[in-house]
Structures are given as structure tokens and as C-alpha cells.
All heavy atoms as an XYZ file, in Angstrom:
717
protein
N       0.832     -1.187      0.000
C       0.000      0.000      0.000
C       0.871      1.243      0.000
O       1.986      1.231      0.538
C      -0.901      0.026      1.236
C      -1.923     -1.067      1.260
C      -1.820     -2.121      2.147
C      -2.996     -1.049      0.376
C      -2.762     -3.122      2.184
C      -3.947     -2.055      0.401
C      -3.843     -3.082      1.305
N       0.372      2.340     -0.509
C       1.123      3.598     -0.414
C       1.319      3.983      1.059
O       0.489      3.668      1.912
C       0.217      4.611     -1.115
C      -0.762      3.814     -1.894
C      -0.881      2.490     -1.224
N       2.407      4.676      1.346
C       2.710      5.049      2.731
C       1.566      5.839      3.367
O       1.188      5.583      4.511
C       4.014      5.853      2.805
C       4.294      6.316      4.207
C       4.750      5.420      5.162
C       4.050      7.629      4.586
C       4.977      5.825      6.468
C       4.276      8.038      5.885
C       4.735      7.138      6.816
O       4.937      7.539      8.106
N       1.001      6.794      2.641
C      -0.052      7.631      3.222
C      -1.234      6.776      3.666
O      -1.870      7.055      4.690
C      -0.514      8.721      2.240
C      -1.217      8.181      1.024
C      -0.643      7.905     -0.193
C      -2.596      7.819      0.899
N      -1.593      7.386     -1.057
C      -2.808      7.330     -0.420
C      -3.680      7.858      1.760
C      -4.036      6.887     -0.870
C      -4.922      7.418      1.301
C      -5.085      6.950      0.002
N      -1.544      5.716      2.913
C      -2.675      4.860      3.267
C      -2.364      4.054      4.525
O      -3.215      3.940      5.419
C      -3.036      3.923      2.111
C      -4.187      3.024      2.451
C      -5.489      3.491      2.370
C      -3.976      1.716      2.871
C      -6.564      2.680      2.702
C      -5.034      0.903      3.204
C      -6.337      1.384      3.123
N      -1.166      3.513      4.591
C      -0.778      2.751      5.789
C      -0.824      3.644      7.024
O      -1.353      3.256      8.068
C       0.627      2.174      5.616
O       0.678      1.281      4.538
N      -0.263      4.838      6.926
C      -0.279      5.769      8.056
C      -1.707      6.106      8.467
O      -2.045      6.111      9.652
C       0.501      7.037      7.692
C       0.723      7.952      8.890
C       1.426      9.247      8.504
N       0.570     10.003      7.601
C       0.951     10.508      6.448
N       2.185     10.362      6.034
N       0.113     11.178      5.694
N      -2.577      6.376      7.498
C      -3.971      6.687      7.789
C      -4.663      5.512      8.485
O      -5.345      5.678      9.494
C      -4.706      7.032      6.490
C      -6.182      7.180      6.678
C      -6.846      8.292      7.121
C      -7.183      6.183      6.459
N      -8.199      8.036      7.185
C      -8.429      6.746      6.786
C      -7.134      4.861      6.030
C      -9.619      6.033      6.690
C      -8.319      4.153      5.926
C      -9.536      4.738      6.261
N      -4.458      4.302      7.945
C      -5.120      3.114      8.501
C      -4.633      2.820      9.920
O      -5.439      2.556     10.819
C      -4.885      1.909      7.590
N      -3.312      2.881     10.138
C      -2.777      2.598     11.464
C      -3.230      3.654     12.462
O      -3.553      3.347     13.609
C      -1.252      2.531     11.433
C      -0.701      1.420     10.580
C       0.579      1.505     10.076
C      -1.451      0.301     10.270
C       1.117      0.494      9.292
C      -0.932     -0.723      9.486
C       0.348     -0.625      9.001
N      -3.264      4.898     12.042
C      -3.735      5.972     12.914
C      -5.202      5.775     13.281
O      -5.603      5.967     14.422
C      -3.524      7.324     12.235
C      -3.762      8.471     13.181
O      -3.233      8.492     14.286
N      -4.562      9.419     12.758
N      -5.989      5.379     12.320
C      -7.415      5.138     12.569
C      -7.614      3.999     13.568
O      -8.418      4.095     14.485
C      -8.128      4.834     11.257
C      -9.603      4.627     11.406
C     -10.259      4.453     10.039
N     -11.647      4.132     10.165
C     -12.616      5.024     10.331
N     -12.327      6.312     10.366
N     -13.867      4.649     10.435
N      -6.868      2.934     13.389
C      -6.963      1.798     14.309
C      -6.549      2.226     15.715
O      -7.248      1.941     16.692
C      -6.077      0.626     13.821
C      -6.629      0.031     12.526
C      -5.961     -0.452     14.896
C      -5.672     -0.906     11.814
N      -5.432      2.929     15.829
C      -4.919      3.350     17.130
C      -5.815      4.348     17.832
O      -6.186      4.162     18.988
C      -3.547      3.994     16.992
C      -2.393      3.029     17.088
O      -1.282      3.411     16.786
N      -2.602      1.809     17.500
N      -6.149      5.406     17.141
C      -6.807      6.521     17.819
C      -8.325      6.474     17.771
O      -8.986      6.720     18.759
C      -6.285      7.825     17.246
C      -4.814      7.987     17.596
C      -4.289      9.376     17.442
N      -2.939      9.498     17.956
C      -1.853      8.954     17.427
N      -1.964      8.197     16.362
N      -0.660      9.137     17.955
N      -8.881      6.169     16.636
C     -10.339      6.209     16.519
C     -10.996      4.939     17.048
O     -12.097      4.981     17.573
C     -10.737      6.456     15.077
C     -10.183      7.766     14.553
C     -11.032      8.355     13.492
C     -10.333      9.543     12.924
N     -10.823     10.785     13.093
N     -10.314      3.800     16.912
C     -10.873      2.541     17.407
C     -10.216      2.107     18.715
O     -10.602      1.107     19.292
C     -10.730      1.450     16.345
C     -11.510      1.746     15.088
C     -11.299      0.711     13.998
O     -10.612     -0.285     14.179
N     -11.900      0.944     12.852
N      -9.215      2.873     19.163
C      -8.497      2.602     20.409
C      -7.985      1.162     20.466
O      -8.136      0.478     21.463
C      -9.379      2.918     21.614
C      -8.557      3.053     22.875
O      -7.400      3.473     22.835
N      -9.137      2.684     23.992
N      -7.422      0.708     19.369
C      -6.916     -0.653     19.266
C      -5.449     -0.640     18.857
O      -4.985      0.266     18.178
C      -7.695     -1.442     18.208
C      -9.128     -1.706     18.564
C      -9.248     -2.724     19.676
O      -8.587     -3.747     19.673
N     -10.083     -2.423     20.650
N      -4.756     -1.675     19.252
C      -3.389     -1.885     18.780
C      -3.459     -2.599     17.444
O      -4.502     -3.139     17.072
C      -2.621     -2.760     19.772
O      -2.543     -2.127     21.018
N      -2.354     -2.627     16.739
C      -2.300     -3.395     15.499
C      -0.956     -4.108     15.436
O       0.008     -3.718     16.079
C      -2.505     -2.521     14.257
C      -1.467     -1.450     14.072
C      -0.278     -1.713     13.414
C      -1.682     -0.169     14.551
C       0.675     -0.731     13.240
C      -0.734      0.827     14.381
C       0.449      0.539     13.726
N      -0.927     -5.194     14.703
C       0.319     -5.914     14.487
C       0.820     -5.557     13.099
O       0.081     -5.631     12.123
C       0.119     -7.439     14.609
C      -0.230     -7.799     16.051
C       1.374     -8.188     14.141
C      -0.505     -9.255     16.277
N       2.066     -5.170     13.051
C       2.694     -4.801     11.788
C       3.801     -5.796     11.526
O       4.687     -5.983     12.356
C       3.259     -3.376     11.883
C       3.949     -2.930     10.642
C       3.215     -2.434      9.573
C       5.323     -2.996     10.528
C       3.843     -2.012      8.413
C       5.967     -2.578      9.376
C       5.221     -2.092      8.322
N       3.753     -6.453     10.394
C       4.784     -7.423     10.031
C       5.395     -7.025      8.706
O       4.695     -6.657      7.774
C       4.208     -8.839      9.922
C       5.255     -9.836      9.528
C       6.141    -10.346     10.472
C       5.394    -10.242      8.212
C       7.138    -11.239     10.107
C       6.386    -11.137      7.838
C       7.253    -11.629      8.793
O       8.228    -12.506      8.434
N       6.693     -7.114      8.664
C       7.434     -6.802      7.456
C       8.345     -7.987      7.166
O       9.091     -8.417      8.035
C       8.259     -5.538      7.694
C       9.016     -4.961      6.529
C       8.051     -4.395      5.495
C       9.942     -3.856      7.013
N       8.255     -8.526      5.973
C       9.156     -9.606      5.590
C      10.577     -9.056      5.497
O      10.767     -7.956      4.963
C       8.774    -10.189      4.227
C       7.436    -10.822      4.202
N       6.317    -10.152      3.771
C       7.030    -12.061      4.548
C       5.273    -10.958      3.854
N       5.676    -12.113      4.325
N      11.561     -9.780      5.981
C      12.941     -9.293      5.870
C      13.357     -8.987      4.430
O      14.081     -8.021      4.190
C      13.773    -10.433      6.464
C      12.834    -11.127      7.399
C      11.478    -11.014      6.754
N      12.883     -9.763      3.472
C      13.270     -9.527      2.079
C      12.738     -8.192      1.555
O      13.260     -7.654      0.589
C      12.817    -10.671      1.159
C      11.351    -10.934      1.121
C      10.681    -11.913      1.802
C      10.363    -10.242      0.362
N       9.335    -11.862      1.536
C       9.109    -10.833      0.639
C      10.405     -9.167     -0.523
C       7.921    -10.388      0.070
C       9.219     -8.730     -1.090
C       8.003     -9.350     -0.791
N      11.715     -7.640      2.216
C      11.152     -6.371      1.755
C      12.102     -5.191      1.982
O      11.874     -4.110      1.466
C       9.817     -6.109      2.444
C       8.743     -7.084      2.004
C       7.414     -6.850      2.680
O       7.257     -7.282      3.840
O       6.535     -6.217      2.046
N      13.148     -5.409      2.773
C      14.128     -4.356      3.029
C      15.363     -4.492      2.144
O      16.335     -3.759      2.326
C      14.542     -4.372      4.500
C      13.419     -4.038      5.470
C      13.855     -4.260      6.902
C      12.921     -2.620      5.271
N      15.331     -5.411      1.197
C      16.495     -5.666      0.342
C      16.162     -5.410     -1.125
O      15.741     -6.308     -1.846
C      16.969     -7.106      0.524
C      18.195     -7.425     -0.299
O      18.806     -6.488     -0.864
O      18.545     -8.618     -0.379
N      16.353     -4.180     -1.598
C      16.030     -3.878     -2.993
C      16.972     -4.568     -3.985
O      16.667     -4.650     -5.170
C      16.160     -2.363     -3.085
C      17.066     -1.992     -1.971
C      16.840     -3.016     -0.886
N      18.108     -5.096     -3.493
C      19.080     -5.744     -4.376
C      18.958     -7.263     -4.382
O      19.853     -7.957     -4.871
C      20.499     -5.353     -3.967
C      20.729     -3.863     -4.096
O      20.211     -3.265     -5.061
O      21.405     -3.291     -3.222
N      17.860     -7.772     -3.844
C      17.676     -9.223     -3.808
C      17.622     -9.797     -5.224
O      17.237     -9.094     -6.161
C      16.398     -9.579     -3.055
C      15.143     -9.054     -3.739
C      13.901     -9.326     -2.945
O      13.297    -10.362     -3.107
N      13.536     -8.389     -2.085
N      17.990    -11.056     -5.391
C      17.909    -11.671     -6.723
C      16.470    -11.693     -7.231
O      15.531    -11.896     -6.456
C      18.406    -13.093     -6.487
C      19.066    -13.096     -5.161
C      18.487    -11.954     -4.377
N      16.313    -11.450     -8.496
C      14.980    -11.462     -9.113
C      14.689    -12.883     -9.609
O      15.448    -13.452    -10.374
C      14.908    -10.482    -10.281
C      15.292     -9.055     -9.920
C      14.327     -8.429     -8.954
C      14.551     -6.956     -8.758
N      15.342     -6.578     -7.634
N      13.587    -13.430     -9.143
C      13.186    -14.774     -9.528
C      12.189    -14.723    -10.675
O      11.428    -13.759    -10.791
C      12.567    -15.491     -8.324
C      13.465    -15.611     -7.084
C      12.697    -16.213     -5.924
C      14.684    -16.446     -7.415
N      12.132    -15.763    -11.496
C      11.143    -15.788    -12.570
C       9.732    -15.842    -11.984
O       9.479    -16.594    -11.046
C      11.463    -17.052    -13.358
C      12.535    -17.774    -12.630
C      12.989    -16.932    -11.484
N       8.839    -15.037    -12.518
C       7.448    -15.008    -12.045
C       6.592    -14.319    -13.093
O       7.102    -13.718    -14.041
C       7.369    -14.262    -10.717
N       5.271    -14.379    -12.892
C       4.353    -13.691    -13.794
C       4.471    -12.181    -13.568
O       5.006    -11.730    -12.544
C       2.896    -14.116    -13.533
O       2.527    -13.696    -12.212
C       2.724    -15.619    -13.663
N       3.939    -11.408    -14.471
C       3.993     -9.950    -14.363
C       3.381     -9.435    -13.078
O       3.952     -8.572    -12.411
N       2.214     -9.961    -12.710
C       1.545     -9.512    -11.487
C       2.369     -9.872    -10.251
O       2.524     -9.063     -9.338
C       0.143    -10.118    -11.382
C      -0.671     -9.715    -10.160
C      -0.842     -8.202    -10.076
C      -2.029    -10.413    -10.178
N       2.899    -11.073    -10.210
C       3.723    -11.481     -9.074
C       4.980    -10.628     -8.978
O       5.390    -10.235     -7.877
C       4.114    -12.956     -9.183
O       2.990    -13.769     -8.952
N       5.606    -10.342    -10.110
C       6.783     -9.468    -10.097
C       6.422     -8.089     -9.557
O       7.154     -7.517     -8.756
C       7.368     -9.326    -11.500
C       8.151    -10.510    -11.968
C       8.699    -10.236    -13.358
C       9.438    -11.420    -13.895
N       9.966    -11.198    -15.247
N       5.297     -7.552     -9.985
C       4.863     -6.233     -9.520
C       4.650     -6.249     -8.011
O       5.145     -5.380     -7.288
C       3.582     -5.807    -10.239
C       3.054     -4.485     -9.773
C       3.624     -3.305    -10.212
C       2.001     -4.430     -8.872
C       3.145     -2.075     -9.772
C       1.514     -3.206     -8.430
C       2.096     -2.033     -8.880
N       3.896     -7.236     -7.515
C       3.605     -7.301     -6.075
C       4.863     -7.495     -5.252
O       4.982     -6.970     -4.156
C       2.624     -8.435     -5.780
C       1.217     -8.152     -6.208
C       0.261     -9.179     -5.654
N       0.772    -10.535     -5.842
C       0.091    -11.533     -6.370
N      -1.144    -11.338     -6.768
N       0.618    -12.731     -6.484
N       5.797     -8.268     -5.756
C       6.979     -8.619     -4.979
C       8.084     -7.557     -5.048
O       8.735     -7.293     -4.042
C       7.533     -9.963     -5.464
C       8.583    -10.534     -4.577
N       8.283    -11.339     -3.512
C       9.930    -10.392     -4.580
C       9.411    -11.686     -2.898
N      10.422    -11.127     -3.537
N       8.288     -6.964     -6.195
C       9.447     -6.089     -6.374
C       9.130     -4.602     -6.443
O      10.034     -3.780     -6.319
C      10.211     -6.500     -7.638
C      10.699     -7.927     -7.594
C      10.204     -8.878     -8.484
C      11.636     -8.329     -6.661
C      10.648    -10.196     -8.438
C      12.087     -9.642     -6.605
C      11.585    -10.572     -7.498
O      12.018    -11.867     -7.442
N       7.876     -4.220     -6.651
C       7.532     -2.810     -6.789
C       7.809     -2.044     -5.487
O       7.412     -2.464     -4.410
C       6.055     -2.662     -7.175
C       5.709     -1.249     -7.537
O       6.403     -0.615     -8.322
N       4.630     -0.745     -6.960
N       8.497     -0.949     -5.584
C       8.801     -0.038     -4.469
C       9.711     -0.622     -3.396
O       9.756     -0.089     -2.280
C       7.512      0.492     -3.827
C       6.806      1.470     -4.713
O       7.435      2.203     -5.470
N       5.492      1.494     -4.633
N      10.448     -1.684     -3.698
C      11.391     -2.207     -2.708
C      12.415     -1.146     -2.310
O      12.865     -1.111     -1.165
C      12.130     -3.437     -3.243
C      11.373     -4.755     -3.211
C      12.245     -5.857     -3.794
C      10.938     -5.119     -1.807
N      12.742     -0.271     -3.231
C      13.720      0.772     -2.933
C      13.183      1.825     -1.955
O      13.942      2.599     -1.398
C      14.184      1.453     -4.228
C      13.047      2.064     -5.020
O      11.916      1.536     -4.962
O      13.286      3.061     -5.713
N      11.890      1.831     -1.715
C      11.277      2.799     -0.789
C      10.906      2.183      0.559
O      10.562      2.895      1.497
C      10.011      3.375     -1.406
C      10.253      4.151     -2.665
C       8.955      4.656     -3.206
N       9.175      5.357     -4.458
C       8.210      5.763     -5.233
N       6.954      5.537     -4.911
N       8.489      6.404     -6.343
N      10.945      0.875      0.655
C      10.433      0.188      1.841
C      11.178      0.564      3.125
O      10.559      0.812      4.153
C      10.463     -1.319      1.626
S       9.538     -2.204      2.884
N      12.492      0.608      3.075
C      13.258      0.910      4.283
C      12.919      2.300      4.826
O      12.727      2.481      6.034
C      14.748      0.796      4.008
C      15.591      0.951      5.253
C      17.067      0.699      5.008
O      17.471      0.406      3.867
O      17.817      0.807      5.988
N      12.800      3.286      3.953
C      12.453      4.635      4.407
C      11.028      4.680      4.953
O      10.769      5.324      5.970
C      12.609      5.656      3.277
C      12.322      7.080      3.724
C      13.232      7.551      4.832
O      14.443      7.459      4.722
N      12.662      8.048      5.924
N      10.109      3.999      4.308
C       8.721      3.956      4.803
C       8.656      3.299      6.176
O       7.933      3.758      7.061
C       7.828      3.214      3.815
C       7.591      3.994      2.541
C       6.787      3.187      1.565
N       6.489      3.956      0.374
C       5.830      3.491     -0.661
N       5.416      2.239     -0.683
N       5.587      4.257     -1.702
N       9.406      2.217      6.346
C       9.458      1.536      7.642
C      10.024      2.474      8.706
O       9.481      2.590      9.805
C      10.294      0.266      7.522
C      10.403     -0.506      8.797
C       9.279     -0.994      9.436
C      11.641     -0.745      9.356
C       9.381     -1.713     10.614
C      11.761     -1.458     10.537
C      10.621     -1.944     11.167
N      11.091      3.168      8.379
C      11.685      4.132      9.300
C      10.683      5.226      9.671
O      10.563      5.600     10.842
C      12.925      4.750      8.662
O      13.498      5.703      9.506
N       9.948      5.716      8.691
C       8.932      6.741      8.956
C       7.846      6.212      9.894
O       7.401      6.922     10.797
C       8.297      7.230      7.658
C       9.260      8.020      6.785
O      10.328      8.441      7.289
O       8.954      8.199      5.587
N       7.419      4.972      9.689
C       6.380      4.387     10.548
C       6.862      4.247     11.985
O       6.120      4.563     12.920
C       5.946      3.018     10.024
C       4.992      3.015      8.850
C       4.740      1.583      8.379
C       3.678      3.688      9.201
N       8.095      3.781     12.184
C       8.544      3.583     13.561
C       8.826      4.912     14.263
O       8.868      4.956     15.485
C       9.748      2.613     13.670
C      10.960      3.114     12.914
C       9.357      1.227     13.214
C      12.186      2.240     13.063
N       8.982      5.984     13.500
C       9.115      7.307     14.108
C       7.751      7.939     14.392
O       7.628      8.795     15.273
C       9.943      8.218     13.206
C      11.397      7.812     13.142
C      12.199      8.685     12.194
O      11.944      9.881     12.065
N      13.170      8.082     11.527
N       6.729      7.520     13.656
C       5.395      8.100     13.795
C       4.566      7.413     14.880
O       3.795      8.061     15.584
C       4.639      8.016     12.452
O       5.398      8.704     11.458
C       3.252      8.630     12.546
N       4.721      6.103     15.026
C       3.910      5.321     15.958
C       4.771      4.737     17.067
O       5.974      4.565     16.912
C       3.191      4.190     15.210
C       2.196      4.678     14.211
C       2.546      4.846     12.887
C       0.897      4.988     14.585
C       1.638      5.311     11.954
C      -0.019      5.464     13.674
C       0.347      5.626     12.355
N       4.126      4.424     18.187
C       4.785      3.729     19.294
C       4.574      2.238     19.104
O       3.446      1.793     18.868
C       4.205      4.163     20.636
C       4.483      5.613     20.922
O       5.572      6.103     20.656
N       3.500      6.315     21.450
N       5.635      1.484     19.224
C       5.552      0.044     19.063
C       5.955     -0.654     20.353
O       6.854     -0.201     21.055
C       6.460     -0.430     17.912
C       5.934     -0.074     16.558
C       6.211      1.155     15.994
C       5.141     -0.967     15.856
C       5.717      1.490     14.744
C       4.643     -0.635     14.613
C       4.931      0.589     14.053
N       5.262     -1.727     20.664
C       5.585     -2.584     21.806
C       5.497     -4.028     21.333
O       5.029     -4.304     20.226
C       4.631     -2.350     23.001
C       4.742     -0.916     23.509
C       3.203     -2.682     22.641
N       5.888     -4.943     22.182
C       5.822     -6.355     21.809
C       4.390     -6.865     21.879
O       3.530     -6.297     22.566
C       6.710     -7.184     22.740
O       6.138     -7.223     24.033
N       4.147     -7.956     21.189
C       2.835     -8.609     21.243
C       2.551     -9.052     22.677
O       1.425     -8.924     23.170
C       2.768     -9.806     20.268
C       1.493    -10.607     20.472
C       2.880     -9.333     18.832
N       3.578     -9.533     23.366
C       3.410     -9.956     24.759
C       2.902     -8.800     25.622
O       2.019     -8.993     26.470
C       4.730    -10.499     25.308
N       3.426     -7.593     25.423
C       2.961     -6.430     26.184
C       1.487     -6.140     25.931
O       0.726     -5.852     26.853
C       3.789     -5.192     25.848
C       5.203     -5.234     26.397
O       5.472     -6.048     27.302
O       6.039     -4.456     25.898
N       1.073     -6.211     24.680
C      -0.332     -5.953     24.344
C      -1.237     -7.017     24.967
O      -2.261     -6.694     25.573
C      -0.539     -5.904     22.810
C      -2.016     -5.812     22.458
C       0.228     -4.733     22.209
N      -0.864     -8.277     24.830
C      -1.669     -9.358     25.404
C      -1.731     -9.254     26.916
O      -2.774     -9.506     27.529
C      -1.114    -10.716     24.986
C      -1.208    -11.040     23.495
C      -0.523    -12.360     23.181
C      -2.651    -11.047     23.017
N      -0.642     -8.856     27.537
C      -0.645     -8.682     28.986
C      -1.563     -7.539     29.387
O      -2.350     -7.664     30.323
C       0.775     -8.418     29.473
C       0.907     -8.417     30.983
C       2.345     -8.282     31.425
O       3.265     -8.345     30.607
N       2.548     -8.074     32.690
N      -1.504     -6.426     28.664
C      -2.382     -5.284     28.960
C      -3.855     -5.647     28.798
O      -4.713     -5.113     29.498
C      -2.056     -4.097     28.048
C      -0.731     -3.430     28.409
O      -0.182     -3.723     29.495
O      -0.230     -2.627     27.585
N      -4.155     -6.551     27.879
C      -5.531     -6.987     27.661
C      -5.960     -8.077     28.645
O      -7.103     -8.527     28.622
C      -5.707     -7.501     26.227
C      -5.573     -6.459     25.129
C      -5.550     -7.128     23.756
C      -6.697     -5.425     25.197
N      -5.039     -8.516     29.491
C      -5.341     -9.572     30.455
C      -5.381    -10.957     29.841
O      -5.954    -11.873     30.406
N      -4.782    -11.102     28.673
C      -4.800    -12.380     27.987
C      -3.504    -13.162     28.163
O      -3.375    -14.281     27.661
C      -5.063    -12.172     26.494
C      -6.395    -11.490     26.168
C      -6.471    -11.161     24.676
C      -7.556    -12.371     26.584
N      -2.557    -12.583     28.882
C      -1.282    -13.237     29.108
C      -0.807    -12.894     30.506
O      -0.725    -11.722     30.859
C      -0.250    -12.747     28.076
C       1.141    -13.345     28.118
C       1.095    -14.815     27.700
C       2.073    -12.583     27.204
N      -0.539    -13.902     31.285
C      -0.053    -13.633     32.634
C       1.468    -13.540     32.606
O       2.135    -14.093     31.742
C      -0.493    -14.735     33.594
O       0.009    -15.977     33.149
N       1.988    -12.830     33.572
C       3.425    -12.653     33.656
C       4.038    -13.885     34.307
O       3.594    -14.329     35.351
C       3.776    -11.395     34.499
C       5.276    -11.229     34.611
C       3.138    -10.169     33.899
N       5.040    -14.448     33.650
C       5.752    -15.596     34.205
C       6.968    -15.084     34.963
O       7.741    -14.301     34.432
C       6.192    -16.545     33.095
S       4.822    -17.257     32.192
N       7.122    -15.513     36.186
C       8.264    -15.075     36.976
C       9.203    -16.232     37.205
O       8.869    -17.328     37.384
C       7.806    -14.496     38.336
C       8.990    -14.030     39.152
C       6.826    -13.376     38.110
């Protein structure tokens, strides 16, 4: 998705719905120089389009939002007890 859309969606989830969200990024998405594999046009587009922008977008997101571990969120929701 375009960066502006991701920022809008995450902000809406956080502030308007008062919910946390899980953000996952594949490690390969940060490597614009990865080897190009044979694939169909659509698969190539989905996999390789904007790889050169991903690292900066990720950096912008982690500067814009507060991130915590999944364990912290589950604990705050009372769904995970603390192991001592």
C-alpha cells in the first residue's frame, strides 16, 4: 500500500478505534538488491515494486507510531499472565 494509506489506517486503528495493530514486514522487503526470480507480471509487480522505498517507509512508521511487543499488548488486555 502507499505510505499515506498505511499511516492513515494505522492511525485510525490506534486513535479512533483505540486498538493496537500488528505490523509485520518480511525481511526480504528491506532488500532492494535481492535476486529477481522468474514469475508472472503480477507477481513481479507485487513482490518487487517499491522495494527501494520500503526501508524509508518503515523508518517513517517507527518514528510516527509507538511500538511494543505482542506480549505487552496481550498482557495489557489480560490475555497473558506474567511468568516469573
